[in-house]
N, C-alpha and C positions, 0 to 999 in steps of 0.2 A: 328391543328385534330379535328375533329368531333365525336363523340361518336360512331355514324354513319360510318365513317372511319375505328375506331377502332375496331368494332364489323365485318367487313367486312376483315380487317386487322388477327383479332383472327381466320376465318373461313377458313384462306389458311394456318395456321398453320399445320407443322406438329404435330403427337401426341406424341412426345418428347420435341419436342418444347412451348406443348400446358401444358404438365405436369410441366415445370420447369417456368412456364409466371402464373399456377396457385399458384405454392407454395412460390413464388415471390410476388405476391397477396396477397398470407393468410399470409406472411412476415409484408410486408409493411402495410396492416391491424390493426396488430394485433401492428406494432408499432405507429401508430397513437392510439389505445386505451390505452395503456401505456401512450402515454404523455397525454392524454383525464384526464386519472387516475391522474397521477402524479398533471396534472394544479388545480387538482378540489380538490386534499390535497392539495395543495398548498395556494390554493386559501378558505379554509376551510368550500367547502360546503362539502365534508365527515365529518364533526364534528358531527354534530348528531351520523351519523353511531356510529363514534367510540366511544362515549359514549354511544351508547345502548347496543353495543355491551361489552363494559366493564360493563355493570351492568347489564347484565346478566352471564355473568363470575362470575361473584362479587356473583349474586343469585345462580349459582348451576345451572344454565341453560345448561351448555355446555357440548356436549358429543365431547370426543375422537372420532377421523374417523381411 
């Protein structure tokens, strides 16, 4: 199915169906983001940011929210 076909089908949805689809897409996109973060963490891509955050914590540059 093409993107154009999907768009056409989405335009035919009822308000309730569209709400359900948007909710599902949001959850699906969040799961992709979570997976990417996990992969980046496991591969070491985030090590420099973790090191920087730890250093800033040690230096007292962090604030409670």
